C-alpha positions in Angstrom: 22.6 5.7 -27.9 24.9 8.1 -26.1 25.2 5.7 -23.2 26.3 2.8 -25.5 28.9 5.1 -27.2 30.1 6.1 -23.7 30.5 2.5 -22.6 32.4 1.7 -25.7 34.7 4.6 -25.2 35.2 3.6 -21.6 36.1 0.0 -22.6 38.5 1.2 -25.3 40.2 3.5 -22.9 40.7 0.7 -20.4 41.8 -1.8 -23.0 45.4 -0.5 -23.3 45.7 -0.5 -19.6 44.7 -4.2 -19.5 47.1 -5.1 -22.4 50.0 -3.3 -20.8 49.3 -4.1 -17.2 52.6 -5.9 -16.8 54.6 -2.9 -18.0 52.8 -0.2 -16.0 54.4 1.3 -12.9 52.4 1.4 -9.7 51.9 5.2 -10.2 50.6 4.7 -13.7 48.3 1.9 -12.7 46.9 4.0 -9.9 46.2 6.9 -12.3 44.4 4.5 -14.7 42.2 3.1 -11.9 41.4 6.6 -10.7 40.4 7.6 -14.2 38.1 4.6 -14.6 36.5 5.3 -11.2 35.8 8.9 -12.4 34.2 7.6 -15.6 32.0 5.1 -13.7 30.7 7.9 -11.5 29.9 10.0 -14.6 28.1 7.0 -16.0 26.0 6.5 -12.9 24.9 10.2 -12.9 23.9 9.9 -16.5 21.5 7.0 -15.8 17.8 7.8 -15.1 17.9 5.8 -11.8 20.6 6.2 -9.2 22.4 2.9 -8.8 23.3 3.8 -5.2 19.6 4.1 -4.2 19.6 0.4 -3.2 19.2 -0.3 0.5 21.9 -1.2 2.9 23.4 2.3 3.1 26.7 3.0 4.6 25.1 5.7 6.8 22.3 5.8 9.4 19.0 7.3 8.1 16.2 9.0 10.0 12.9 9.7 8.3 10.1 11.9 9.7 6.8 12.7 8.0 3.4 14.2 8.7 0.4 13.8 6.4 -3.1 15.3 6.3 -5.7 12.7 5.5 -9.2 13.2 4.0 -11.1 10.1 4.7 -14.7 9.0 4.3 -16.0 6.6 7.0 -18.5 3.9 6.0 -20.6 2.0 8.6 -22.9 -0.8 7.5 -25.3 -1.2 10.5 -24.6 1.7 12.7 -26.0 4.7 10.8 -29.9 4.4 10.9 -31.4 7.1 13.0 -35.1 7.1 12.0 -38.0 5.6 10.2 -40.4 7.4 7.9 -43.8 5.9 6.9 -44.5 6.9 3.4 -47.9 5.2 2.9 -50.8 4.5 5.2 -50.4 0.8 4.9 -48.5 -1.9 6.7 -45.2 -1.0 8.3 -43.0 -3.5 6.4 -44.2 -2.3 3.0 -44.0 1.5 3.6 -41.1 2.1 6.0 -38.2 4.3 4.7 -35.2 4.0 7.0 -33.2 7.2 7.3 -29.4 6.9 7.5 -26.5 9.2 8.3 -23.8 9.1 5.6 -20.4 10.5 6.3 -18.5 12.9 3.9 -14.8 13.3 3.9 -13.3 14.3 7.2 -9.8 15.6 8.0 -7.4 13.4 10.0 -3.6 13.0 10.5 -1.0 10.4 9.8 2.6 10.7 11.2 5.6 8.5 11.0 9.2 8.3 12.2 11.6 5.6 11.1 15.2 4.7 11.6 17.5 2.7 9.2 20.5 1.1 10.8 23.9 1.7 9.4 25.1 -1.0 6.9 21.9 -2.9 7.4 18.6 -3.6 5.6 16.7 -3.5 8.9 15.1 -0.6 10.6 12.4 0.4 13.1 9.3 2.5 12.5 6.6 4.2 14.7 3.3 5.2 13.0 0.4 7.2 14.5 -3.0 8.0 12.9 -6.2 9.6 14.1 -9.5 10.7 12.7 -12.5 12.6 14.2 -15.5 12.4 11.9 -19.0 13.8 12.3 -22.3 13.5 10.4 -25.8 14.9 10.9 -29.1 15.0 9.1 -32.9 15.4 9.7 -36.3 14.6 8.1 -40.0 15.2 8.6 -42.3 12.3 9.0 -45.2 11.8 6.6 -47.8 9.2 7.4 -46.0 8.2 10.6 -42.5 7.3 11.8 -40.0 8.5 14.3 -36.6 7.9 15.8 -34.7 4.7 15.6 -32.2 3.1 18.0 -34.7 3.0 20.8 -35.5 0.4 23.5 -39.2 1.2 23.7 -41.5 0.1 20.9 -42.1 3.2 18.8 -45.6 4.2 17.6 -44.5 4.5 14.0 -48.2 4.4 12.9 -48.8 7.8 14.7 -49.7 10.2 11.8 -48.6 13.3 13.7 -45.9 15.0 11.8 -42.6 15.5 13.6 -39.0 16.3 12.8 -36.4 13.7 13.6 -32.7 14.6 13.7 -29.7 12.4 13.9 -26.0 13.0 14.8 -23.1 10.5 14.7 -19.4 10.7 15.5 -16.4 8.4 15.0 -13.1 8.8 16.8 -10.2 6.6 15.8 -6.7 6.4 17.3 -4.1 4.0 15.9 -0.5 3.3 16.8 1.9 0.9 15.1 5.4 0.0 16.3 7.5 -2.5 14.4 10.6 -3.5 12.5 11.2 -2.9 8.8 13.3 -4.7 6.1 14.1 -3.5 2.6 16.0 -5.1 -0.2 16.7 -4.1 -3.8 15.2 -6.3 -6.4 17.0 -4.4 -9.1 18.2 -0.9 -9.9 14.6 0.4 -10.0 12.5 -1.6 -7.5 12.9 -2.1 -3.8 10.9 -4.7 -1.8 9.8 -3.7 1.7 8.4 -5.7 4.7 7.2 -4.7 8.1 6.2 -6.6 11.2 5.1 -5.4 14.6 2.3 -4.5 17.1 -0.7 -2.4 16.6 -2.8 -0.6 19.2 -6.2 0.9 18.3 -9.1 2.7 20.0 -12.4 3.0 18.1 -15.2 5.1 19.6 -18.5 5.6 17.7 -21.9 7.0 18.7 -25.2 7.8 17.0 -28.1 9.9 18.5 -31.6 10.3 17.2 -34.1 12.8 18.6 -37.7 13.9 18.0 -38.6 17.5 18.1 -41.5 18.8 20.1 -42.4 19.5 23.7 -41.2 16.0 24.9 -37.9 15.8 22.9 -37.6 12.1 23.2 -34.2 10.8 22.2 -31.9 7.8 22.3 -28.1 7.5 22.0 -26.1 4.4 21.2 -22.3 4.4 21.9 -19.6 1.8 21.1 -16.1 1.7 22.4 -13.4 -0.8 21.4 -9.8 -1.0 22.5 -7.5 -3.7 21.3 -4.0 -4.7 20.3 -2.3 -7.3 18.2 0.2 -8.2 15.5 0.4 -6.8 12.0 2.3 -7.6 8.9 3.0 -5.4 5.9 4.7 -5.6 2.5 5.1 -3.3 -0.5 7.3 -2.1 -3.3 9.1 1.2 -4.1 9.6 2.0 -7.7 12.0 4.7 -8.9 10.3 6.7 -11.6 12.2 9.8 -12.8 13.8 13.0 -11.6 13.2 12.3 -7.9 9.8 10.7 -8.2 9.0 7.3 -6.7 5.9 5.2 -6.4 5.2 3.4 -3.2 2.5 0.7 -3.1 1.9 -1.4 0.0 -0.6 -3.2 2.2 -1.0 -4.2 5.8 -3.0 -6.9 7.6 -3.4 -7.9 11.2 -5.8 -8.7 14.0 -6.7 -6.8 17.2 -7.7 -8.6 20.4 -9.6 -6.5 22.9 -12.8 -5.6 24.7 -15.8 -4.0 23.2 -18.5 -2.0 25.2 -21.8 -0.8 24.0 -24.6 1.2 25.7 -27.9 2.7 24.7 -29.6 5.5 26.8 -33.2 5.9 25.8 -35.2 9.0 27.0 -38.9 8.3 26.7 -42.0 10.1 27.9 -43.8 8.6 30.9 -47.4 9.3 30.0 -48.5 9.0 33.6 -46.1 11.6 35.0 -45.5 13.4 31.7 -41.8 13.4 32.4 -38.8 12.0 30.4 -37.3 8.9 32.0 -34.2 7.2 30.8 -33.7 3.5 30.3 -30.2 2.1 30.0 -29.0 -1.2 28.4 -25.3 -2.1 28.4 -23.3 -4.8 26.6 -20.0 -4.7 28.6 -16.9 -6.8 28.5 -17.6 -8.2 25.0 -14.2 -9.8 24.2 -13.7 -10.0 20.5 -11.1 -10.1 17.8 -11.1 -7.5 15.0 -9.2 -8.3 11.8 -7.7 -5.3 10.1 -6.4 -4.8 6.5 -5.7 -2.0 4.2 -3.5 -0.7 1.4 -2.2 2.6 0.0 -0.6 3.9 -3.2 1.6 7.0 -2.8 3.8 9.1 -5.0 6.9 10.7 -3.4 9.0 13.5 -4.7 12.4 13.9 -3.1 14.4 17.1 -3.3 18.0 17.2 -2.1 18.6 20.1 0.4 22.2 19.2 1.3 24.5 16.2 1.3 22.8 14.8 4.4 19.2 16.2 4.2 16.3 15.5 1.8 12.9 17.1 1.6 10.0 14.6 0.7 6.6 15.6 -0.5 4.0 13.0 -1.1 0.3 12.3 -1.9 -1.9 9.3 -2.7 -4.9 7.1 -1.8 -5.5 4.8 1.2 -8.1 2.2 2.3 -8.5 0.6 5.7 -11.1 -1.8 7.1 -11.6 -2.6 10.8 -13.7 -5.8 10.5 -16.3 -5.8 13.3 -14.7 -2.8 15.0 -17.9 -1.2 16.0 -20.3 -2.8 18.5 -23.8 -2.4 17.0 -25.6 -4.5 19.6 -28.2 -1.7 20.2 -28.2 -0.2 16.8 -31.3 -0.3 14.6 -33.3 -2.4 17.1 -36.9 -1.7 17.8 -38.8 -3.0 20.9 -35.5 -4.1 22.5 -37.1 -4.1 25.9 -38.6 -7.5 25.1 -35.8 -9.0 23.1 -32.4 -7.3 23.4 -29.8 -8.4 20.9 -26.2 -8.5 22.0 -22.9 -9.2 20.3 -23.6 -7.7 16.9 -20.8 -5.8 15.1 -20.3 -3.4 12.1 -17.3 -2.9 9.9 -15.6 0.4 10.0 -14.2 1.3 6.5 -12.0 4.4 6.0 -11.1 5.4 2.5 -9.8 8.6 0.9 -6.8 10.7 0.1 -3.6 11.9 1.9 -0.9 14.5 1.3 2.1 15.1 3.4 5.7 16.4 3.9 8.7 14.9 5.4 12.5 14.9 5.8 15.2 12.3 5.5 18.4 12.8 7.3 21.6 10.8 6.7 24.3 10.8 9.4 
């Protein structure tokens, strides 16, 4: 209600100036215009959203931010490390596959962007990495043993043994592209991004049986690829320095995937461990990627040219077919190896960060 009274007073104050415009001197007209400009600035400051927050600034802008991520990897077909026979019956009816499930692991996201002067265009460089690990073990009952093995396992062996599993995922991701932002209204900005993405995904899983022989097998997958991506999102001004940023990205990576399994089995004739190696090299594939995030920013003004930004939110990313699971969860592979299989790598979780915005 106060704003409407303020606008009415502003209009009434300006009305005499309009009616007597022809009789005002240049000096008087200049004073009236200056007075109106001062009143407009007061009105802008009294609004909950700063009208000047629209893009296309009259200054250059440099943004730098670093975020800690807490992400949970999910792998569909790359996490089985053993089989447990729960009943002394047929294998298919009594097998209990043991899987490694990842918890939340710490990673890092960093970004640097530059907004051109008097332009809605900019450039941005993003980097993210994650190193995740998982492990577990179990004791066989009526039979069972390790998985991910080339040799046919004697799962019907009733000797009790401990089977342990370890898995790791290493992800490195770079994005370099252009940005474009435009104001839909005084509250909402629309954002777009287009550029190139480079990714490296390395995954491994190892299963091992305890005992004097310590038979084990390890499967590794490595993918490196690059390709285009496109992103879009909105920025919504909330209140008192808070903004909501919601956006998504999608793209496709073209590259080479390599997989290998090293199987250490006991040679019953020599009573020594011998390794057998299968490889699936130069598997050229395309990996679609997509994801989204929802982040709340808080901006605190440190000076006329420097702002502090604190943020936190949720993110989800999927590298479709990013892990080569050719040798994963395959029994008796020596007779019928299966190549070219793939597993999705899903990363979901939370992020919190800090950044600075500099106008010059």
